[in-house]
C-alpha positions in Angstrom: -20.8 56.5 54.2 -18.6 53.6 55.7 -15.1 54.3 56.0 -14.7 51.2 53.2 -17.1 53.2 50.6 -16.1 56.1 51.6 -12.2 54.8 50.1 -14.1 53.2 47.0 -15.7 56.6 46.3 -12.3 58.5 46.3 -10.4 56.2 44.3 -12.8 55.4 41.5 -12.8 59.9 41.7 -9.5 60.2 41.3 -9.4 57.3 38.4 -12.2 59.2 36.5 -9.5 62.8 36.5 -6.9 60.9 35.1 -9.2 59.6 32.2 -7.5 55.6 33.1 -7.3 53.2 30.4 -5.1 50.0 31.0 -2.1 49.6 28.6 -1.8 49.8 25.2 -4.6 48.1 23.8 -7.7 46.5 25.5 -8.0 42.4 26.4 -10.7 40.6 25.2 -11.9 37.8 28.0 -11.4 34.9 27.1 -11.9 31.6 29.6 -10.4 28.5 28.3 -12.9 26.0 27.6 -12.4 21.9 27.2 -13.2 22.4 23.2 -10.2 24.7 22.7 -7.5 23.7 24.9 -8.6 21.0 26.7 -9.7 23.5 29.7 -6.3 24.1 30.8 -4.9 27.9 31.1 -2.8 28.7 29.0 -0.9 32.5 30.2 -0.3 32.9 26.5 -3.8 33.7 25.3 -4.1 36.7 27.8 -0.8 38.5 26.4 -1.8 42.5 27.0 0.9 45.3 27.9 3.0 44.1 30.3 6.9 44.7 29.8 9.8 43.0 31.4 12.9 45.1 31.5 15.8 42.3 30.9 18.7 45.0 32.2 22.8 44.5 30.6 21.6 41.0 29.4 22.9 39.6 26.5 20.6 39.0 22.8 21.3 35.3 23.5 19.4 35.2 26.7 17.1 37.2 25.8 16.3 35.2 23.0 16.3 32.1 25.5 13.6 33.7 28.0 11.3 34.9 25.2 11.1 31.2 24.1 10.9 30.0 28.1 9.6 32.3 29.8 8.3 35.6 28.3 6.0 34.2 25.7 4.6 31.3 27.8 3.7 33.5 30.4 1.6 36.2 28.3 4.1 39.0 28.3 4.0 41.6 26.1 7.3 43.0 25.6 10.9 42.8 26.2 12.9 45.6 26.7 16.5 45.6 26.2 19.1 47.7 27.0 21.0 49.8 24.6 22.2 47.8 20.9 24.3 50.6 20.2 28.6 50.7 20.4 29.8 52.2 23.6 32.3 52.6 25.3 34.5 49.9 26.8 33.9 49.4 30.4 32.4 46.7 32.5 30.3 49.3 34.8 26.3 49.3 33.6 26.1 53.2 33.0 29.3 52.6 29.7 25.9 51.2 27.9 24.7 55.0 28.1 27.1 56.5 26.6 27.2 55.7 23.2 30.3 55.9 20.3 28.7 54.9 17.3 25.1 53.3 16.0 26.6 49.8 15.1 24.5 47.2 16.5 27.5 45.7 17.9 27.4 46.0 21.5 28.8 44.2 24.9 25.1 42.8 24.7 26.3 40.9 21.2 26.8 41.2 17.5 24.2 42.8 15.0 23.8 39.3 13.8 22.5 38.2 17.1 20.6 41.3 17.8 18.5 39.9 14.8 18.0 36.9 15.5 16.4 38.0 19.3 13.9 39.9 17.9 13.0 37.8 14.9 13.1 34.8 18.0 10.8 36.4 20.5 8.1 37.6 17.5 7.9 34.2 17.1 7.3 33.8 20.9 5.2 36.4 20.6 6.9 39.2 22.5 7.8 42.3 21.0 11.2 43.7 21.4 11.9 47.3 23.1 15.3 49.0 22.5 16.5 51.2 24.6 18.2 54.5 22.6 20.6 56.9 24.0 20.3 60.2 21.9 20.8 62.7 23.7 24.8 62.2 24.0 27.8 60.4 23.0 30.8 60.2 25.4 31.8 61.8 28.7 34.4 64.8 28.4 36.5 62.6 30.2 37.0 59.8 27.8 40.2 60.8 25.6 40.8 58.8 22.8 40.1 55.3 22.6 37.5 52.5 20.6 34.5 51.7 21.3 33.4 47.6 21.6 32.8 47.4 18.6 36.5 48.9 17.8 35.3 52.3 16.7 38.1 55.2 17.0 36.4 58.0 19.2 37.6 61.2 20.9 36.2 63.8 23.3 35.8 66.9 21.8 33.1 65.6 19.3 35.4 63.2 16.9 33.0 60.5 16.2 34.0 59.3 12.3 32.1 56.3 12.5 29.0 58.3 13.7 29.5 60.8 11.3 29.4 63.2 14.0 31.9 66.6 14.3 32.6 69.1 17.0 29.6 71.2 14.8 27.4 68.5 16.0 27.4 69.3 19.4 26.5 72.2 22.0 29.3 74.4 22.9 30.5 73.0 26.4 28.9 74.0 29.5 27.5 72.0 32.8 24.2 72.4 34.0 23.7 74.9 36.5 20.5 74.7 37.6 16.9 72.4 36.9 15.3 75.4 37.1 16.0 76.6 34.1 15.5 74.6 30.7 18.0 76.3 28.3 21.0 74.5 30.6 19.2 71.5 30.9 19.0 71.2 26.9 21.7 73.0 26.0 24.4 71.5 28.6 26.3 68.6 29.5 24.3 65.7 31.9 27.1 64.6 34.2 29.5 65.3 31.6 28.3 63.8 28.4 28.9 65.7 25.5 25.8 66.7 24.3 24.1 66.5 20.7 22.8 69.6 19.5 19.6 67.9 18.6 17.8 71.2 16.5 20.8 70.2 13.8 19.7 68.8 11.1 22.7 66.5 10.4 22.0 65.5 13.7 18.9 64.2 13.7 19.0 62.4 10.0 22.0 60.3 11.7 19.4 59.5 14.7 16.0 59.0 12.6 18.2 56.5 10.4 19.4 54.7 13.8 15.7 54.0 14.8 14.5 53.4 11.3 17.6 50.5 11.0 16.0 49.3 14.5 12.5 49.3 13.3 13.3 47.7 10.1 14.8 45.2 11.9 11.4 44.6 13.6 11.3 46.4 16.7 8.1 47.2 18.3 9.1 50.2 20.0 11.7 52.5 22.1 12.3 53.8 25.5 14.1 56.5 24.7 17.1 58.0 27.4 17.5 61.3 28.7 14.3 62.8 27.0 14.1 65.4 29.8 17.2 67.1 28.5 15.9 67.1 24.8 13.6 70.1 23.9 10.0 68.5 22.9 9.9 70.2 19.5 13.2 68.4 18.6 12.2 65.1 20.3 8.9 65.6 17.7 10.9 66.5 15.0 13.0 62.9 15.4 10.5 61.3 15.6 8.2 62.8 12.5 11.6 62.4 10.3 11.6 58.7 11.5 7.6 58.1 10.4 8.6 59.7 6.8 11.1 57.8 6.3 10.4 54.4 7.6 7.2 54.7 5.9 4.7 54.8 9.6 2.5 57.3 11.3 4.1 58.5 14.5 1.2 57.0 16.3 2.5 53.5 15.0 5.8 53.8 16.6 5.9 53.2 20.4 8.1 55.7 22.0 8.0 56.2 25.6 10.6 58.6 27.2 12.7 59.0 30.6 11.2 62.4 31.9 11.5 62.3 35.5 9.1 64.9 36.9 10.0 67.3 39.6 7.9 70.2 40.3 10.4 72.4 41.8 12.2 72.3 38.0 11.2 74.3 34.9 8.1 73.9 33.9 8.8 73.2 30.5 11.2 70.0 31.6 7.8 68.1 33.1 6.4 65.2 31.5 3.4 67.2 30.2 5.4 68.6 27.2 6.6 65.4 26.0 3.3 63.9 25.3 2.5 64.8 21.7 5.7 62.2 21.1 4.3 59.5 23.2 4.2 58.0 26.6 6.4 59.0 29.9 8.4 56.9 32.3 6.2 58.0 35.2 8.6 58.0 38.2 6.4 59.5 41.1 4.7 56.3 41.1 7.6 54.5 41.7 8.4 57.1 44.8 5.1 56.5 45.8 5.0 52.5 46.0 7.8 52.8 47.8 6.6 55.1 50.5 3.4 53.4 50.8 4.8 49.5 51.1 7.5 50.9 53.5 5.1 52.3 55.7 1.5 51.8 55.6 -0.5 50.7 52.8 -4.2 52.0 54.0 -3.2 54.5 56.0 -1.7 57.3 53.9 -3.0 57.4 50.0 -2.5 55.3 47.0 0.1 56.6 43.8 -2.9 57.8 42.3 -5.9 58.7 44.8 -4.7 61.9 45.4 -3.5 63.5 42.3 -0.2 65.2 42.6 0.9 67.9 40.0 1.5 66.6 36.8 0.5 63.2 37.2 1.2 61.6 33.3 -3.0 59.9 32.4 -2.9 56.3 32.6 -3.2 56.0 28.7 0.4 58.0 28.9 2.2 56.4 31.5 4.9 53.9 32.2 5.3 52.6 35.4 7.6 50.4 37.4 8.8 49.4 40.8 12.7 50.1 40.1 14.8 50.5 37.6 18.8 50.9 36.9 19.2 54.3 38.1 16.7 54.6 40.9 17.1 50.9 42.7 21.2 52.9 43.2 20.0 56.4 44.3 17.6 54.8 47.0 14.3 56.2 45.4 12.6 53.1 44.8 12.0 49.9 46.6 14.7 47.1 45.3 15.3 43.2 46.0 16.6 44.1 48.8 13.3 45.0 50.3 12.5 41.3 50.1 8.9 40.7 50.5 7.6 44.5 50.2 9.5 44.3 46.6 6.9 41.5 45.8 4.3 43.3 46.9 4.9 46.3 45.4 5.2 44.2 42.0 2.4 42.7 42.7 0.2 45.6 43.2 1.9 47.5 40.0 0.7 44.4 37.8 -3.2 44.5 39.6 -4.1 48.2 40.2 -5.0 50.2 37.1 -2.5 52.9 36.6 -0.4 52.7 33.3 1.7 50.4 31.2 3.7 47.9 34.0 7.2 46.8 33.5 8.5 44.8 35.4 12.5 45.1 36.3 15.0 42.0 36.0 18.1 42.9 36.6 21.1 41.5 38.9 22.6 42.0 41.9 24.5 44.8 43.0 27.0 46.1 45.8 28.0 49.8 44.1 26.5 52.2 41.9 29.0 51.0 39.1 28.3 47.4 39.5 27.7 46.0 35.8 26.2 42.6 34.8 27.6 39.4 36.8 31.2 38.8 35.3 30.8 41.1 32.6 34.2 42.5 30.5 35.3 45.5 29.2 33.6 44.3 26.1 30.8 41.6 26.9 28.2 40.1 29.0 28.3 36.8 29.2 25.0 34.6 29.3 22.4 35.5 32.2 22.6 32.5 34.8 19.5 32.3 36.3 20.7 29.5 38.6 20.9 30.3 42.3 23.6 32.7 44.0 24.2 33.5 40.5 23.8 37.2 40.7 21.2 37.4 38.1 17.5 38.4 39.6 16.0 36.9 36.9 12.7 38.3 38.5 10.4 37.3 35.2 10.7 33.5 36.2 9.5 34.8 40.6 6.2 32.5 40.6 4.5 35.4 42.5 6.1 37.7 39.4 4.9 35.0 36.8 1.2 34.6 38.5 0.6 38.3 39.1 1.7 38.9 34.7 -1.8 36.4 34.4 -3.5 38.2 36.9 -2.9 41.6 35.2 -3.3 40.0 31.9 -6.8 38.3 32.7 -8.2 41.5 34.3 -7.8 43.3 31.1 -9.4 46.3 31.1 -11.8 45.8 34.0 -12.5 48.6 36.2 -11.2 48.5 39.8 -13.8 46.9 42.3 -15.0 45.8 45.7 -12.3 47.7 47.5 -11.7 46.6 51.5 -8.6 47.4 53.9 -8.2 47.4 57.3 -7.3 51.1 57.6 -3.4 50.2 57.9 -1.3 47.3 56.0 -3.9 45.0 54.8 -5.6 46.1 51.5 -7.8 44.1 48.8 -9.5 45.0 45.4 -10.6 43.4 42.4 -11.0 44.2 39.0 -14.6 43.6 37.9 -15.7 40.0 38.1 -12.5 38.9 36.7 -10.0 39.0 39.3 -9.3 39.8 43.1 -6.2 40.5 45.0 -5.5 40.4 49.1 -2.3 42.0 50.1 -0.9 41.8 53.3 2.1 44.4 54.2 1.9 43.4 57.7 4.2 41.1 60.3 1.6 39.1 61.0 -1.2 36.5 59.1 -4.8 37.8 58.1 -7.8 36.0 57.9 -10.2 38.0 56.3 -13.8 37.6 54.9 -14.2 39.8 51.8 -16.8 40.4 49.3 -16.0 40.2 45.3 -17.7 40.5 42.4 -16.1 36.8 41.2 -18.7 33.8 40.1 -18.7 31.6 42.8 -16.2 28.8 42.3 -12.8 27.3 43.3 -9.9 29.5 42.3 -6.3 29.0 42.3 -4.0 31.5 44.4 -1.7 32.4 41.4 0.7 34.7 43.5 1.4 31.8 46.1 1.8 28.9 43.8 2.6 27.6 40.3 0.5 24.5 40.4 -2.5 25.5 42.0 -1.6 23.7 45.2 -3.3 27.2 47.2 -6.9 27.0 45.8 -9.9 29.6 47.6 -13.8 29.2 47.2 -15.9 32.1 46.6 -19.3 31.4 47.8 -22.3 32.0 46.1 -23.2 35.5 47.3 -19.1 36.1 46.5 -18.2 36.6 49.8 -14.8 34.4 50.2 -12.3 34.0 53.3 -8.6 34.2 52.8 -5.7 33.4 55.1 -3.1 36.0 53.9 0.3 35.4 54.9 2.3 37.8 57.1 4.5 39.8 53.9 2.0 37.7 51.4 -0.5 37.8 49.1 -3.8 35.9 47.7 -4.5 36.7 44.3 -7.2 34.3 41.8 -8.7 35.1 38.1 -11.5 33.7 36.4 -9.2 31.6 34.6 -7.2 29.8 36.9 -9.0 27.3 37.9 -8.1 23.5 39.7 -8.9 21.9 36.7 -7.1 24.5 34.7 -4.5 24.0 36.4 -4.0 20.4 35.7 
């Protein structure tokens, strides 16, 4: 068996082991025809499971982006920062210290939030709200007022939220992550830890979720779930389902559970799968290793399955997020080409629900959004040198979102690599990509399962200025730029992009 064939066998076997299923719902391949839209490629026809996280972006700007970019490009969901009232402060992490469940935050008012959800839904984009339910403020925050003017104290005194000292665990600091009770019942980073076994706390939290659902949100990213016992998370979600008249399966619940095999068994991601998806941090860590070293010389993120890796249908994956970009655990915009290529790989490889992070330039661990004040984040500015990254507008990212959506549920096919830093693979007969993480351009002939014809390189341009031709036998010769990629799919042809 040749080296390429052995590689394909290992990849397919690994994928079978984790029961790969792409995203939340399968996408039916639909190639535009002259009859339905004059033959033009319309990315919105292929909308699927892609999430774009617009971190610390105000509601007006999110609504604008849904209308101008996310909807037209076929993005399925936009994840927004916590909408609940928090402590005041320009630092990003102040949004993760709630003082009440009023929907008046640095990102906007309750009316603006409702309007954003409405506009995004009209554009075909569901809103995922980040929800902070494990804790309130830090114990170092004495009496003060939140972003909406609500008073709070540092000993369980949160009158607007309806919390009293009895709603919190007895103050203690987490002494080890090898003991689940310590993680569940003590304060992470000094944040006042809610007693989620308390019936009153569950009522308050479930009412908050129901309110957001009634406003039309599509689901939730739930913060710090690792610090809450699985039985409590399940009880809260059941209460949300009961109060909202929905089934639990109809409430998208994406959970932050950072897996670490050296920690207590009870706090591993596998214990939270009854309530929904989990963020698979190990995937992001592996991407950094791959694109900082060798793509083909090591293992793919899920090829040799580590202990406790999450199955594809239950995993939400990302290249970076606001925590990991600041602690150096993952690639960031500062990594240049490698960051672009890692996003392309995530959108092309059939594992998990992909989440593209769109934030802003940061200079230290505390950096808030550009020009943010203690109570307000101004409109995002996507002009050059504004400080906002606007990743969702990058040509390669937009092209790969369409690539991902057209690939749909097609299986991995035609894996080929040079044994080092150039890889290529397809998704059935729908899409194909070659990724060059090397410092030199490479011209390579690949075999694909693509139909013969001429296609647009959607990674390299938005106007089909770069085109490739697949020959009658499925072979294609590509010149892949250094630190670049060539990606094409059956719905983007020179005719369809005119």
